[in-house]
MARBA-3410 file (N, C-alpha, C, O; in Angstrom, 1 decimal):
166
40.1,-21.7,62.0,38.8,-21.9,61.5,38.4,-22.4,60.7,38.6,-21.8,59.6 ~ 37.9,-23.4,60.6,37.0,-23.3,59.1,35.5,-22.8,58.5,35.0,-22.8,57.4 ~ 35.1,-22.4,60.2,33.7,-22.1,60.0,33.5,-20.3,58.9,32.4,-20.0,58.4 ~ 34.5,-19.7,58.9,34.2,-18.4,57.6,34.6,-19.0,56.9,34.8,-18.0,56.1 ~ 35.3,-20.3,55.9,35.2,-20.2,54.6,33.8,-21.3,54.3,33.4,-21.4,53.1
33.1,-22.0,55.4,31.9,-22.8,55.3,30.5,-21.9,55.2,29.5,-22.1,54.6 ~ 30.9,-20.9,55.9,29.6,-19.6,56.1,30.0,-19.4,54.6,29.2,-19.9,53.8 ~ 31.2,-18.7,53.9,31.3,-18.6,52.6,30.5,-19.2,51.7,29.7,-18.6,51.0 ~ 31.0,-20.8,51.8,30.6,-21.7,50.8,28.9,-22.0,51.0,28.3,-22.5,50.0 ~ 28.3,-21.6,52.1,27.0,-21.6,52.2,26.4,-19.9,51.5,25.5,-19.6,50.7
26.9,-19.4,51.9,26.4,-18.2,50.7,26.6,-18.3,49.5,25.8,-17.7,48.7 ~ 27.4,-18.8,49.2,27.9,-18.3,47.1,26.8,-19.8,47.3,26.7,-20.2,46.2 ~ 26.1,-20.6,48.0,25.4,-21.9,47.5,23.9,-21.5,47.5,23.2,-22.1,46.8 ~ 23.6,-20.8,48.1,22.8,-20.0,48.6,22.1,-18.9,47.1,21.0,-19.0,46.6 ~ 23.1,-17.8,46.4,23.5,-17.4,46.2,22.7,-18.0,44.3,21.9,-17.6,43.5
23.7,-19.5,44.4,24.0,-20.0,42.9,22.4,-20.5,43.1,21.7,-20.1,42.2 ~ 21.7,-21.2,44.1,20.5,-21.5,44.2,18.9,-20.7,43.8,18.0,-21.1,43.1 ~ 19.2,-19.2,44.5,17.9,-18.2,44.0,18.4,-17.9,42.1,17.6,-17.3,41.5 ~ 19.2,-18.2,41.7,19.7,-17.4,40.4,19.2,-19.0,39.6,18.6,-18.9,38.5 ~ 19.3,-20.0,40.1,18.7,-21.1,39.2,17.4,-21.2,39.4,16.7,-22.2,38.9
16.8,-20.3,40.2,15.2,-20.4,40.6,15.0,-19.6,39.6,14.8,-20.0,38.4 ~ 15.2,-18.3,39.9,15.1,-17.2,38.2,14.8,-17.9,36.9,13.9,-17.7,36.2 ~ 16.2,-18.8,36.7,16.5,-19.1,35.8,15.3,-20.5,35.3,15.0,-20.7,34.1 ~ 14.8,-21.1,36.2,13.8,-21.9,36.0,12.8,-21.0,35.6,12.2,-21.3,34.5 ~ 12.3,-19.9,36.3,10.7,-19.4,36.1,10.9,-18.9,34.8,9.9,-19.0,34.0
12.2,-18.1,34.3,11.7,-17.8,32.9,11.8,-18.8,32.4,11.4,-18.7,31.3 ~ 12.4,-20.1,32.7,12.1,-20.6,31.4,11.1,-21.1,31.1,10.8,-21.2,29.9 ~ 9.7,-21.6,32.5,8.8,-21.9,32.8,7.6,-20.7,31.5,6.9,-21.1,30.5 ~ 7.8,-19.6,32.0,7.4,-18.5,31.3,7.8,-18.0,30.5,7.7,-16.8,30.4 ~ 8.5,-18.6,29.6,9.4,-18.8,27.8,8.1,-19.7,27.3,7.1,-19.4,26.7
8.7,-21.1,27.8,7.5,-22.3,27.5,6.2,-21.9,27.5,5.8,-22.7,26.7 ~ 5.4,-21.3,27.8,4.2,-20.6,28.3,4.2,-19.7,27.0,3.2,-20.0,26.4 ~ 4.8,-19.0,26.5,5.3,-17.7,25.5,5.3,-18.8,24.2,4.5,-18.6,23.3 ~ 6.2,-20.0,24.1,6.6,-20.1,22.9,5.3,-21.1,22.4,4.9,-21.3,21.2 ~ 4.8,-21.8,23.9,3.6,-22.4,23.4,2.1,-22.4,22.5,1.5,-23.0,21.6
1.7,-20.6,23.9,0.2,-20.5,23.9,0.7,-18.7,22.8,0.0,-18.3,21.9 ~ 1.4,-18.2,23.0,2.1,-16.8,22.8,2.0,-16.2,21.7,3.0,-16.0,21.1 ~ 0.9,-15.9,21.2,1.2,-15.2,19.4,1.2,-13.8,19.4,0.4,-13.2,18.7 ~ 2.0,-13.2,20.1,2.9,-11.8,20.2,3.3,-12.4,18.9,3.1,-13.5,18.3 ~ 4.5,-10.9,18.4,5.2,-10.9,17.3,6.5,-11.3,18.1,6.7,-10.9,19.2
7.2,-12.1,17.4,8.8,-12.7,17.9,9.4,-11.1,18.2,10.4,-11.2,19.0 ~ 9.1,-9.6,17.8,10.0,-8.7,18.1,9.1,-7.8,19.7,9.4,-6.7,20.2 ~ 8.2,-8.7,19.9,7.8,-7.9,21.2,8.2,-9.2,22.2,8.6,-8.8,23.3 ~ 8.0,-10.5,22.0,8.3,-11.2,22.8,9.7,-11.3,23.4,10.0,-11.8,24.5 ~ 10.8,-10.5,22.2,11.8,-10.4,22.8,11.8,-9.1,23.4,12.5,-9.2,24.5
11.6,-8.1,23.4,11.4,-6.6,23.9,10.9,-7.6,25.6,11.5,-7.6,26.7 ~ 10.1,-8.0,25.4,9.1,-9.1,26.9,10.7,-9.2,27.3,11.3,-8.3,27.9 ~ 11.3,-10.5,27.0,12.6,-11.1,27.4,14.0,-10.4,28.1,14.7,-10.8,29.1 ~ 14.1,-9.4,27.3,15.1,-8.2,27.7,14.5,-7.3,28.3,15.5,-7.0,29.0 ~ 13.6,-6.6,28.7,13.2,-6.2,30.3,13.2,-7.0,31.3,13.4,-6.6,32.4
12.8,-8.5,31.1,12.8,-9.0,32.4,14.4,-9.4,32.7,14.6,-10.0,33.7 ~ 15.8,-9.1,31.8,17.0,-9.2,31.9,17.2,-8.0,33.0,18.1,-8.2,33.8 ~ 16.5,-6.9,33.2,17.4,-5.7,33.5,17.6,-6.0,35.0,16.5,-6.5,35.4 ~ 18.8,-5.8,36.0,18.3,-5.2,37.0,18.6,-3.9,37.9,19.6,-3.2,37.7 ~ 18.1,-3.8,38.5,17.9,-2.7,39.3,19.2,-2.2,39.7,19.6,-3.1,40.4
20.2,-1.2,39.7,21.5,-0.7,39.9,22.2,-2.1,39.5,22.9,-2.8,40.3 ~ 22.2,-2.4,38.6,23.0,-3.8,37.5,23.0,-3.6,36.6,23.5,-2.6,36.1 ~ 22.3,-5.2,35.8,22.6,-4.9,34.1,21.7,-4.2,33.5,20.5,-4.5,33.7 ~ 22.0,-3.3,32.9,21.2,-2.9,31.9,20.9,-3.9,30.7,21.8,-4.5,30.2 ~ 19.9,-4.0,30.2,19.5,-4.3,29.1,18.9,-3.1,27.8,18.1,-2.2,28.0
19.6,-3.6,26.3,18.1,-3.2,25.8,17.8,-4.1,24.4,18.4,-5.1,24.0 ~ 16.9,-3.3,23.9,16.4,-3.9,22.9,16.5,-3.2,21.4,15.9,-2.1,21.4 ~ 17.2,-3.6,19.8,17.1,-3.1,18.5,16.1,-3.6,18.0,15.8,-4.6,18.5 ~ 15.3,-3.1,16.7,14.9,-3.6,15.8,15.0,-2.9,14.9,14.6,-1.7,14.9 ~ 15.9,-3.7,13.5,16.0,-3.5,12.6,15.1,-3.9,11.3,14.7,-5.1,11.2
14.8,-2.9,10.3,14.2,-3.7,9.0,12.7,-3.4,9.5,12.5,-2.6,10.4 ~ 11.4,-4.3,8.8,10.5,-4.1,8.7,10.2,-6.0,8.9,10.3,-7.0,8.3 ~ 9.6,-5.5,10.1,9.4,-7.5,10.7,8.0,-7.6,9.9,7.2,-6.8,9.4 ~ 8.4,-9.4,9.9,7.6,-10.4,9.4,7.7,-11.2,9.8,8.7,-11.5,10.4 ~ 6.5,-12.2,9.6,6.6,-13.4,9.8,7.3,-14.4,9.4,7.3,-14.8,8.2
8.1,-15.0,10.5,9.2,-16.0,10.0,8.3,-17.5,10.2,7.4,-17.5,11.0 ~ 8.8,-18.7,9.5,8.5,-19.9,9.8,8.7,-20.2,11.7,9.8,-20.0,12.3 ~ 7.3,-20.8,12.5,7.7,-21.1,13.6,8.2,-21.4,14.7,7.9,-21.3,15.9 ~ 9.3,-22.1,13.8,10.9,-22.8,14.4,11.6,-22.3,14.2,12.6,-22.7,14.9 ~ 11.8,-21.3,13.4,13.0,-20.4,13.3,12.7,-19.1,14.3,13.6,-18.4,14.8
11.4,-18.8,14.4,11.6,-18.0,15.6,11.2,-18.3,16.8,10.8,-17.4,17.5 ~ 11.3,-19.7,17.3,11.4,-20.2,18.7,12.7,-20.2,18.6,13.2,-20.2,19.8 ~ 13.8,-20.4,17.6,14.8,-20.8,17.5,15.7,-19.7,18.1,16.5,-19.8,19.0 ~ 15.3,-18.3,17.2,15.5,-16.9,17.5,15.4,-16.6,19.3,16.0,-15.7,19.9 ~ 14.5,-17.5,19.7,13.8,-16.6,21.1,14.8,-17.3,22.0,15.3,-16.7,23.0
15.2,-18.5,21.7,16.0,-19.5,22.2,16.9,-19.0,22.5,17.1,-18.7,23.7 ~ 18.1,-18.7,21.3,19.2,-18.0,21.2,19.6,-16.4,22.6,20.4,-16.2,23.6 ~ 18.5,-15.6,21.8,18.2,-14.6,22.7,18.4,-15.1,24.5,19.2,-14.6,25.3 ~ 17.1,-16.2,24.6,17.5,-16.7,25.9,18.9,-16.8,26.6,19.4,-16.1,27.4 ~ 19.3,-17.8,25.9,20.7,-18.4,26.2,21.8,-17.2,26.2,22.9,-17.3,26.8
21.5,-15.9,25.2,22.9,-15.1,25.6,22.7,-14.5,26.3,23.6,-13.9,26.7 ~ 21.3,-14.3,26.9,20.8,-13.4,27.9,21.3,-13.8,29.1,22.1,-13.1,29.7 ~ 21.1,-15.0,29.7,21.6,-15.7,30.6,23.2,-16.5,30.7,23.7,-17.1,31.6 ~ 23.6,-16.4,29.8,25.1,-16.5,29.9,25.5,-14.9,30.2,26.7,-14.9,30.6 ~ 25.1,-14.0,30.1,25.3,-12.5,30.2,25.8,-12.4,31.8,26.8,-12.1,32.5
24.3,-13.0,32.0,24.1,-12.7,33.5,24.7,-13.3,34.6,24.9,-12.8,35.7 ~ 24.9,-14.6,34.0,26.1,-15.6,34.6,27.6,-15.1,34.8,28.1,-14.5,35.7 ~ 28.0,-15.4,33.7,29.0,-15.1,33.0,30.1,-14.1,33.2,31.3,-14.1,33.7 ~ 29.3,-13.3,32.5,29.8,-11.7,32.0,30.6,-10.6,32.8,31.6,-9.9,32.6 ~ 29.9,-10.8,33.7,30.0,-9.3,34.5,29.9,-7.9,33.7,30.4,-6.8,34.0
29.3,-8.2,33.0,28.7,-6.6,32.1,27.8,-6.0,32.9,26.9,-6.4,33.5 ~ 28.2,-4.4,32.6,26.9,-3.6,32.6,25.9,-3.6,32.1,24.8,-3.7,32.6 ~ 26.0,-3.3,30.6,25.2,-3.7,30.0,25.3,-4.8,28.5,26.3,-5.3,28.0 ~ 23.6,-5.0,28.1,23.5,-5.7,27.5,22.7,-5.3,25.8,21.7,-4.5,26.0 ~ 22.8,-5.5,24.6,21.9,-5.5,23.6,21.7,-6.5,22.8,22.5,-7.3,22.3
20.3,-6.5,22.9,19.8,-7.7,22.0,19.2,-7.0,20.5,18.2,-6.4,20.6 ~ 20.0,-7.2,19.1,19.4,-6.5,18.2,18.6,-7.7,17.5,18.8,-8.9,17.9 ~ 17.8,-7.6,16.7,16.9,-8.5,16.2,17.1,-7.5,14.3,16.9,-6.3,14.0 ~ 17.5,-8.4,13.7,17.4,-7.4,12.2,17.0,-7.2,10.9,17.9,-6.5,10.3 ~ 16.0,-7.6,10.3,15.1,-8.4,9.4,15.5,-7.7,7.9,15.1,-6.6,7.8
16.2,-8.2,6.9,17.2,-7.9,5.6,16.0,-8.8,4.6,15.3,-9.6,5.2 ~ 15.9,-8.4,3.2,14.9,-9.6,2.3,15.6,-10.3,2.5,14.4,-10.4,2.2 ~ 16.6,-11.2,2.7,17.2,-12.6,2.9,17.0,-13.8,3.6,16.8,-15.1,3.5 ~ 17.1,-12.5,4.7,17.1,-13.1,6.3,17.2,-12.5,7.6,17.6,-11.4,7.5 ~ 17.1,-12.7,8.4,17.1,-12.2,9.6,18.3,-12.3,10.8,18.8,-13.4,10.9
18.6,-11.5,11.3,19.6,-12.0,12.1,19.5,-11.4,13.9,19.2,-10.2,14.0 ~ 19.7,-11.8,14.6,19.4,-11.9,16.3,21.1,-11.8,16.4,21.9,-12.7,15.9 ~ 21.7,-10.3,17.4,23.0,-10.6,17.9,22.1,-9.9,19.5,21.2,-9.2,19.8 ~ 23.6,-11.1,20.1,23.3,-10.2,21.4,25.0,-10.0,22.0,25.9,-10.9,22.0 ~ 24.9,-8.8,22.4,26.3,-8.3,22.5,26.4,-7.6,24.2,25.6,-6.8,24.6
27.4,-8.1,24.9,27.7,-7.5,26.5,29.0,-6.6,26.0,29.7,-6.5,25.0 ~ 29.1,-6.0,27.1,29.8,-4.8,27.6,31.3,-5.7,28.5,32.4,-5.2,28.8 ~ 30.8,-7.4,28.8,31.7,-7.8,29.7,33.2,-8.3,29.6,34.0,-7.8,28.9 ~ 33.4,-9.1,30.2,34.6,-9.7,30.8,35.5,-10.2,29.4,36.7,-10.2,29.3 ~ 34.4,-10.6,28.3,34.8,-11.3,27.4,35.1,-12.8,27.5,34.7,-13.1,28.5
35.7,-13.8,26.8,36.3,-14.8,27.1,37.4,-15.1,26.2,37.7,-14.5,25.1 ~ 38.0,-16.3,26.9,39.2,-16.9,25.5,38.7,-17.6,24.3,37.5,-17.9,24.4 ~ 39.4,-18.0,23.1,38.6,-18.5,22.5,38.4,-20.0,22.7,39.2,-20.7,23.4 ~ 37.7,-20.4,22.3,37.2,-22.0,22.9,36.5,-21.5,24.3,35.9,-22.3,24.9 ~ 36.5,-20.3,24.9,35.5,-20.5,26.6,34.6,-21.2,26.9,34.5,-22.0,27.8
33.8,-20.9,25.8,32.3,-21.4,26.2,32.8,-22.8,26.6,32.7,-23.2,27.8 ~ 33.4,-23.4,25.4,33.0,-25.1,25.0,33.7,-25.2,26.7,32.9,-25.5,27.6 ~ 34.8,-25.1,27.2,35.5,-25.0,28.1,34.8,-25.1,29.3,35.0,-26.1,30.1 ~ 33.5,-23.6,29.5,32.8,-24.3,30.8,31.5,-25.4,30.5,30.5,-25.4,31.2 ~ 31.6,-25.9,29.8,30.7,-26.7,29.3,30.1,-27.0,28.0,30.1,-28.0,27.4
29.3,-25.2,27.8,29.2,-24.7,26.4,27.9,-25.7,26.2,27.9,-25.9,25.0 ~ 27.0,-26.4,26.7,26.0,-26.9,26.2,24.8,-26.4,25.3,24.2,-26.9,24.3 ~ 24.6,-24.9,26.2,23.3,-24.7,26.1,24.2,-24.4,24.6,23.9,-25.1,23.6 ~ 25.2,-23.5,24.4,25.6,-23.2,23.1,25.7,-24.0,21.6,25.3,-23.9,20.4 ~ 26.4,-24.9,22.5,26.1,-26.2,21.2,24.7,-26.4,20.7,24.4,-26.1,19.6
24.1,-26.9,21.6,22.5,-27.4,21.1,21.8,-26.3,20.3,21.1,-26.7,19.4 ~ 21.8,-24.6,20.5,21.6,-23.2,19.5,22.0,-23.8,18.3,21.2,-24.0,17.3 ~ 23.6,-24.0,18.3,24.6,-24.1,16.8,23.5,-25.1,16.0,22.9,-24.7,15.0 ~ 23.2,-26.6,16.8,23.0,-27.4,16.0,21.0,-27.4,15.5,20.4,-28.3,15.0 ~ 20.4,-25.9,16.0,19.3,-26.1,15.8,19.4,-25.1,14.7,18.9,-25.3,13.6
20.1,-23.8,14.9,20.3,-23.2,13.5,20.9,-23.5,12.4,20.7,-22.8,11.4 ~ 21.7,-24.6,12.2,22.5,-25.6,11.3,21.1,-26.3,10.6,21.0,-26.2,9.4 ~ 20.2,-26.7,11.2,19.3,-27.8,11.0,18.2,-26.2,9.9,17.4,-26.4,8.9 ~ 18.5,-25.1,10.5,17.4,-24.5,9.8,17.8,-23.5,8.6,17.2,-22.6,8.1 ~ 19.4,-24.3,8.3,20.2,-23.6,7.3,20.8,-22.1,7.5,21.1,-21.2,6.7
20.9,-22.2,9.2,21.6,-20.7,9.3,23.2,-21.0,10.2,23.6,-22.1,10.4 ~ 23.6,-20.1,10.3,24.6,-19.8,10.9,24.9,-19.1,12.3,24.4,-18.1,12.8 ~ 25.4,-19.6,12.7,26.1,-18.9,14.2,27.0,-18.4,14.9,27.3,-19.4,15.6 ~ 27.8,-17.3,15.3,28.8,-17.2,15.4,29.5,-16.4,17.0,29.4,-15.3,17.3 ~ 29.9,-16.9,17.3,30.4,-16.6,18.6,31.9,-15.5,18.5,32.9,-16.2,18.2
32.2,-14.0,18.6,33.3,-13.1,18.4,33.4,-13.2,20.4,32.4,-13.4,21.1 ~ 34.7,-13.1,20.9,34.7,-12.8,22.2,36.4,-12.8,22.0,37.1,-13.5,21.3 ~ 36.8,-11.5,23.1,37.8,-11.7,23.4,38.6,-11.3,25.2,38.2,-10.2,25.5 ~ 39.3,-11.9,26.1,39.1,-11.7,27.3,39.0,-9.7,27.2,39.5,-9.0,26.3 ~ 38.6,-9.3,28.1,38.6,-7.5,28.0,37.3,-7.3,27.7,36.5,-6.9,28.4
37.0,-7.8,26.3,36.6,-6.8,25.4,34.8,-7.5,25.2,34.1,-7.0,24.3 ~ 34.2,-8.6,25.9,32.4,-8.1,26.2,32.5,-9.8,24.7,33.6,-10.3,24.2 ~ 31.5,-10.0,24.4,31.0,-11.3,24.0,29.8,-10.7,23.0,28.7,-10.1,23.3 ~ 30.2,-11.1,21.6,29.1,-11.1,20.9,28.5,-12.3,20.0,29.4,-12.9,19.4 ~ 27.2,-12.8,19.7,26.5,-13.5,20.0,25.5,-13.4,18.6,24.5,-12.6,18.8
25.6,-14.0,17.5,25.1,-13.5,16.5,24.7,-15.0,15.5,25.3,-16.0,15.3 ~ 23.7,-14.6,15.1,22.6,-15.6,14.5,22.2,-15.2,13.3,21.3,-14.3,13.2 ~ 22.7,-15.7,12.3,21.5,-15.1,11.0,20.8,-16.9,10.6,21.2,-18.0,10.7 ~ 19.7,-16.5,10.2,18.8,-17.4,9.9,18.0,-16.9,8.3,17.5,-15.8,8.2 ~ 17.8,-17.9,7.0,17.4,-17.1,6.1,16.1,-17.2,6.0,15.6,-18.2,6.3
15.5,-16.1,5.7,14.4,-15.9,5.5,13.5,-16.7,4.8,12.3,-16.3,4.7
END
Protein backbone atom coordinates (compact mmCIF):
# COMPACT_ATOMS: atom_id res chain seq x y z
CA UNK A 1 0.00 0.00 0.00
CA UNK A 2 1.13 3.56 -0.67
CA UNK A 3 -0.49 4.90 2.51
CA UNK A 4 2.66 4.73 4.73
CA UNK A 5 4.72 6.59 2.12
CA UNK A 6 1.99 9.21 1.73
CA UNK A 7 1.76 9.69 5.49
CA UNK A 8 5.52 10.05 5.70
CA UNK A 9 5.49 12.65 2.91
CA UNK A 10 2.70 14.58 4.64
CA UNK A 11 4.63 14.50 7.92
CA UNK A 12 7.75 15.80 6.21
CA UNK A 13 5.75 18.54 4.47
CA UNK A 14 4.26 19.62 7.80
CA UNK A 15 7.72 19.75 9.37
CA UNK A 16 9.11 21.82 6.48
CA UNK A 17 6.13 24.15 6.67
CA UNK A 18 6.72 24.70 10.40
CA UNK A 19 10.43 25.41 9.74
CA UNK A 20 9.48 27.88 7.00
CA UNK A 21 7.06 29.64 9.33
CA UNK A 22 9.76 29.98 11.99
CA UNK A 23 12.16 31.37 9.35
CA UNK A 24 9.57 33.92 8.17
CA UNK A 25 8.92 35.06 11.73
CA UNK A 26 12.65 35.43 12.36
CA UNK A 27 13.06 37.40 9.13
CA UNK A 28 10.23 39.76 10.05
CA UNK A 29 11.74 40.28 13.50
CA UNK A 30 15.15 40.91 11.94
CA UNK A 31 13.69 43.44 9.51
CA UNK A 32 12.05 45.26 12.40
CA UNK A 33 15.38 45.28 14.24
CA UNK A 34 17.28 46.46 11.18
CA UNK A 35 14.80 49.23 10.48
CA UNK A 36 14.36 50.71 13.93
CA UNK A 37 16.55 49.01 16.48
CA UNK A 38 19.39 51.10 17.78
CA UNK A 39 20.96 48.26 19.75
CA UNK A 40 24.68 47.75 19.23
CA UNK A 41 25.58 45.06 16.70
CA UNK A 42 26.95 42.74 19.40
CA UNK A 43 23.65 42.90 21.31
CA UNK A 44 21.64 42.20 18.16
CA UNK A 45 23.86 39.23 17.29
CA UNK A 46 23.66 37.89 20.83
CA UNK A 47 19.87 38.06 20.64
CA UNK A 48 19.89 36.33 17.23
CA UNK A 49 22.11 33.53 18.54
CA UNK A 50 19.96 33.12 21.65
CA UNK A 51 16.91 32.67 19.42
CA UNK A 52 18.70 29.88 17.54
CA UNK A 53 19.01 27.65 20.58
CA UNK A 54 16.68 24.68 20.68
CA UNK A 55 15.81 22.87 23.92
CA UNK A 56 17.34 19.42 23.72
CA UNK A 57 18.76 20.32 20.32
CA UNK A 58 21.12 22.90 18.91
CA UNK A 59 23.40 24.65 21.37
CA UNK A 60 24.43 28.12 20.22
CA UNK A 61 27.07 30.45 21.61
CA UNK A 62 28.16 34.01 20.95
CA UNK A 63 31.70 35.31 21.48
CA UNK A 64 32.73 38.97 21.31
CA UNK A 65 36.42 39.77 20.85
CA UNK A 66 38.11 43.16 20.82
CA UNK A 67 36.60 46.55 21.55
CA UNK A 68 33.20 47.11 19.92
CA UNK A 69 32.81 50.29 17.91
CA UNK A 70 30.28 51.75 15.54
CA UNK A 71 30.53 50.60 11.94
CA UNK A 72 28.69 52.06 9.00
CA UNK A 73 25.06 50.89 9.01
CA UNK A 74 25.47 48.88 5.80
CA UNK A 75 28.40 46.94 7.28
CA UNK A 76 26.44 46.22 10.46
CA UNK A 77 23.42 45.06 8.48
CA UNK A 78 25.59 42.84 6.27
CA UNK A 79 27.27 41.22 9.29
CA UNK A 80 23.86 40.63 10.86
CA UNK A 81 22.55 39.05 7.64
CA UNK A 82 25.64 36.81 7.40
CA UNK A 83 25.02 35.56 10.94
CA UNK A 84 21.34 35.07 10.17
CA UNK A 85 22.03 33.10 6.98
CA UNK A 86 24.75 31.05 8.66
CA UNK A 87 22.48 30.10 11.55
CA UNK A 88 19.63 29.27 9.17
CA UNK A 89 21.93 26.99 7.16
CA UNK A 90 23.10 25.26 10.34
CA UNK A 91 19.51 24.59 11.44
CA UNK A 92 18.42 23.37 8.02
CA UNK A 93 21.41 21.41 6.76
CA UNK A 94 24.19 20.79 9.27
CA UNK A 95 22.69 18.29 11.71
CA UNK A 96 24.93 20.05 14.23
CA UNK A 97 24.93 19.88 18.02
CA UNK A 98 26.72 23.22 18.49
CA UNK A 99 27.20 26.45 16.57
CA UNK A 100 29.28 29.42 17.63
CA UNK A 101 29.08 32.96 16.27
CA UNK A 102 32.15 35.12 16.86
CA UNK A 103 32.33 38.88 16.29
CA UNK A 104 35.95 40.06 16.40
CA UNK A 105 36.97 43.72 16.22
CA UNK A 106 40.55 44.35 15.05
CA UNK A 107 42.14 47.77 14.46
CA UNK A 108 41.67 47.68 10.68
CA UNK A 109 38.81 45.22 10.26
CA UNK A 110 35.91 43.37 11.80
CA UNK A 111 35.35 39.63 11.39
CA UNK A 112 32.25 37.54 11.84
CA UNK A 113 32.53 33.76 11.99
CA UNK A 114 29.75 31.17 12.17
CA UNK A 115 31.19 27.71 12.90
CA UNK A 116 29.30 24.48 13.52
CA UNK A 117 30.17 20.89 14.38
CA UNK A 118 27.74 19.37 11.89
CA UNK A 119 28.10 17.01 8.97
CA UNK A 120 29.94 19.54 6.81
CA UNK A 121 29.73 19.49 3.05
CA UNK A 122 31.85 18.73 0.03
CA UNK A 123 33.60 21.54 -1.85
CA UNK A 124 31.00 23.43 -3.85
CA UNK A 125 28.24 21.99 -1.67
CA UNK A 126 26.50 25.31 -1.12
CA UNK A 127 26.26 25.94 -4.84
CA UNK A 128 24.97 22.42 -5.41
CA UNK A 129 22.05 23.04 -3.04
CA UNK A 130 21.10 26.35 -4.58
CA UNK A 131 23.35 28.42 -2.31
CA UNK A 132 21.63 31.67 -3.30
CA UNK A 133 21.70 32.99 0.25
CA UNK A 134 25.47 32.69 0.42
CA UNK A 135 25.88 34.04 -3.10
CA UNK A 136 23.86 37.14 -2.24
CA UNK A 137 25.87 37.65 0.93
CA UNK A 138 29.14 37.30 -0.95
CA UNK A 139 28.04 40.05 -3.33
CA UNK A 140 27.07 42.34 -0.42
CA UNK A 141 30.38 41.69 1.34
CA UNK A 142 32.40 42.40 -1.82
CA UNK A 143 30.55 45.69 -2.36
CA UNK A 144 31.80 46.74 1.08
CA UNK A 145 35.39 45.80 0.20
CA UNK A 146 35.35 42.64 2.28
CA UNK A 147 35.75 38.93 1.78
CA UNK A 148 33.56 35.91 2.52
CA UNK A 149 35.11 32.48 2.98
CA UNK A 150 33.45 29.08 3.53
CA UNK A 151 35.61 26.29 4.94
CA UNK A 152 33.91 22.91 4.89
CA UNK A 153 34.64 19.24 4.59
CA UNK A 154 32.37 16.21 4.95
CA UNK A 155 32.02 15.28 8.62
CA UNK A 156 33.97 18.32 9.87
CA UNK A 157 31.35 21.05 10.10
CA UNK A 158 31.27 24.35 8.26
CA UNK A 159 33.00 27.63 9.05
CA UNK A 160 31.59 30.76 7.41
CA UNK A 161 33.87 33.77 7.83
CA UNK A 162 33.40 37.37 6.73
CA UNK A 163 35.97 40.12 7.08
CA UNK A 164 35.10 43.76 6.42
CA UNK A 165 37.37 46.80 6.59
CA UNK A 166 36.66 48.92 9.66
